[in-house]
C-alpha positions in Angstrom: -220.7 247.1 103.6 -224.1 246.2 102.2 -224.1 249.2 100.0 -220.6 248.4 98.6 -221.3 244.6 98.0 -224.5 245.3 96.0 -222.7 246.6 92.8 -220.0 243.9 93.0 -222.5 241.1 93.2 -224.5 242.6 90.3 -221.4 242.8 88.2 -220.6 239.2 88.9 -224.0 238.0 88.0 -223.9 240.0 84.8 -220.6 238.5 83.8 -221.9 234.9 84.6 -225.0 235.5 82.4 -222.8 236.8 79.6 -220.6 233.7 79.7 -223.6 231.3 79.7 -225.1 233.2 76.7 -221.8 233.0 74.8 -221.6 229.2 75.5 -225.2 228.7 74.3 -224.5 230.6 71.1 -221.3 228.5 70.5 -223.2 225.3 70.9 -226.1 226.2 68.7 -225.7 224.9 65.1 -225.7 227.5 62.4 -229.2 228.2 61.0 -229.7 226.7 57.5 -232.3 228.1 55.3 -234.7 225.5 53.8 -234.2 225.2 50.1 -237.0 227.0 48.3 -238.4 225.9 44.9 -236.8 227.8 42.0 -239.1 227.1 39.1 -237.4 229.8 37.1 -234.4 227.5 36.4 -234.2 226.7 32.7 -236.1 223.5 31.8 -234.0 222.7 28.7 -230.4 222.8 27.7 -229.2 225.7 25.5 -229.4 224.7 21.9 -231.6 221.6 22.5 -233.0 220.1 20.4 -230.3 220.5 17.7 -231.3 221.9 14.4 -231.8 219.5 11.5 -228.3 220.3 10.1 -226.7 219.8 13.5 -228.6 216.5 14.0 -227.5 215.2 10.6 -223.9 216.0 11.6 -224.3 214.3 15.0 -225.9 211.2 13.4 -222.8 210.7 11.2 -220.6 210.7 14.3 -222.7 208.2 16.4 -221.2 204.7 16.8 -223.2 202.1 14.9 -223.6 198.9 16.8 -226.3 196.3 17.7 -227.8 196.6 21.2 -226.3 194.7 24.1 -227.4 193.2 27.4 -231.1 193.8 26.7 -231.9 190.8 28.9 -230.4 192.5 32.0 -232.4 195.7 31.9 -234.4 196.7 35.0 -236.2 200.0 35.5 -234.7 200.3 39.0 -231.2 200.6 37.5 -232.2 204.2 36.6 -233.2 205.1 40.2 -236.4 204.8 42.2 -238.8 207.2 40.6 -238.2 210.9 39.9 -235.3 212.7 41.5 -234.3 216.3 41.7 -230.8 215.4 42.9 -229.1 215.6 39.5 -227.1 218.1 37.4 -229.5 217.7 34.5 -231.7 220.6 33.3 -234.1 221.4 36.0 -232.1 219.5 38.6 -231.9 220.8 42.2 -234.5 223.5 41.6 -236.7 222.1 44.4 -239.4 220.8 42.0 -240.4 217.3 41.1 -239.2 216.2 37.6 -242.7 215.5 36.4 -243.9 218.9 37.5 -241.0 220.5 35.6 -242.1 218.7 32.4 -245.7 219.7 32.9 -244.8 223.3 33.5 -242.6 223.4 30.4 -244.9 221.5 28.0 -248.5 222.5 29.0 -250.3 225.6 27.8 -252.9 227.7 29.7 -250.9 226.8 32.8 -252.2 227.4 36.4 -249.6 226.9 39.1 -250.0 226.5 42.8 -250.1 229.6 45.0 -248.1 228.1 47.9 -245.9 226.0 45.7 -245.3 227.3 42.2 -243.7 223.9 41.2 -247.2 222.2 41.3 -249.3 222.4 38.2 -253.0 222.7 39.0 -254.3 222.7 35.5 -253.3 223.2 31.9 -253.7 221.8 28.3 -251.2 219.6 26.4 -251.0 219.8 22.6 -249.7 216.3 22.3 -246.7 216.3 20.0 -247.2 212.7 18.9 -250.9 212.8 17.9 -252.0 216.5 17.9 -254.6 215.8 20.5 -255.6 218.5 23.0 -255.4 216.9 26.4 -256.6 218.7 29.5 -254.9 218.3 32.8 -256.2 218.8 36.3 -254.2 218.2 39.5 -257.0 216.2 41.2 -258.3 214.2 38.2 -257.0 211.2 36.2 -255.1 212.4 33.2 -254.3 211.0 29.7 -250.9 212.6 30.0 -247.8 210.7 30.7 -244.1 211.7 31.0 -242.3 210.0 28.1 -238.5 209.3 27.8 -238.1 210.0 24.1 -235.2 207.5 24.0 -236.7 205.1 26.5 -234.7 203.8 29.4 -234.7 200.3 27.9 -233.5 201.6 24.6 -230.8 203.7 26.3 -229.8 200.6 28.3 -229.3 198.5 25.1 -227.3 201.4 23.5 -224.7 201.7 26.3 -226.4 202.8 29.5 -225.8 199.3 30.9 -222.2 200.3 31.4 -222.9 203.7 33.2 -222.7 204.5 36.8 -225.8 204.6 38.9 -225.6 208.4 39.2 -225.4 208.9 35.4 -228.4 206.7 34.8 -230.3 208.7 37.5 -229.3 211.9 35.7 -230.5 210.5 32.3 -233.9 209.4 33.8 -234.5 212.9 35.0 -232.9 214.9 32.2 -235.7 217.2 30.9 -234.0 217.1 27.4 -234.9 213.4 27.4 -238.5 213.9 28.6 -241.7 215.0 26.9 -245.3 215.2 28.1 -247.3 212.9 25.8 -250.5 211.0 25.3 -250.7 208.0 27.6 -252.0 205.4 25.0 -249.5 206.5 22.4 -246.7 206.3 24.9 -247.7 202.7 25.8 -247.6 201.8 22.1 -244.2 203.5 21.7 -242.8 201.6 24.7 -239.0 201.3 24.2 -239.1 201.0 20.4 -236.5 202.7 18.3 -237.5 204.8 15.2 -237.1 201.9 12.8 -240.0 200.2 14.7 -242.1 203.2 15.8 -242.7 206.8 14.7 -245.2 209.4 16.0 -248.6 209.0 14.3 -248.5 212.8 13.6 -246.1 213.1 10.6 -245.7 216.9 11.2 -243.6 215.9 14.3 -241.3 213.5 12.5 -238.6 216.2 11.9 -238.5 217.2 15.6 -238.7 213.6 16.8 -235.6 212.8 14.7 -233.8 215.9 16.0 -234.6 215.1 19.6 -233.7 211.4 19.3 -230.4 212.1 17.6 -229.6 214.9 20.0 -230.2 212.6 23.0 -228.0 209.9 21.6 -225.2 212.4 20.8 -225.5 214.0 24.3 -225.0 210.7 26.1 -222.8 209.0 23.5 -225.2 206.2 22.9 -225.0 203.8 20.0 -227.5 203.4 17.1 -228.3 200.2 15.3 -228.0 200.1 11.5 -231.8 200.1 10.9 -232.2 202.9 13.6 -229.7 205.1 11.8 -231.5 204.7 8.5 -234.8 205.5 10.1 -233.3 208.6 11.7 -232.0 209.7 8.3 -235.6 209.4 7.0 -237.0 211.4 9.8 -234.4 214.2 9.4 -235.1 214.2 5.7 -238.6 215.5 6.5 -237.1 218.7 7.9 -236.5 220.1 4.4 
């Protein structure tokens, strides 16, 4: 009997082990791969900025109105810092918005070996002044990330009525952002083109194109003096 019982006992143990393994597999949550950075995602929208002709046409279609609710503006209305959780260009690529801007705008770029999102060094040819500004990951920099149409200016032009998600998207939209000289960016602040223009006149055409393209993209209003200033900027395009 001992000889006959051995195989039956072994079979029972094998069946029990198989059942336990199956239950363990059923209770284990499916494996989710961690999102990896995808720095190859386009860092600008197709056709942005618009050509001079396109920008002139867009400008004629913008609603002309004086700014509203300027006294209620708060930076926090556009989100708490940078966010990758938007559908704007560069969004959801696993990279910080500021790093996306640096990777797009700097030359002689050196990226991280372990994380290609991180910019270790590079040089910015500042569009506003023409200065050559070096960048190093571990050193203080004269480079800032500028919202061409500043958040305060966007707020006055209609962003006050947007949803929180749309404002977050705007604040992290790479079409809205440029790497720029820190001091010049401070001077620019949230001024519209009738109150501030880049010191480097060679950039006036592109500045007008970018500003108008942003306003058209987000259906923001322009003030009467702002529209005249944009017409002057676009006139430099030839």
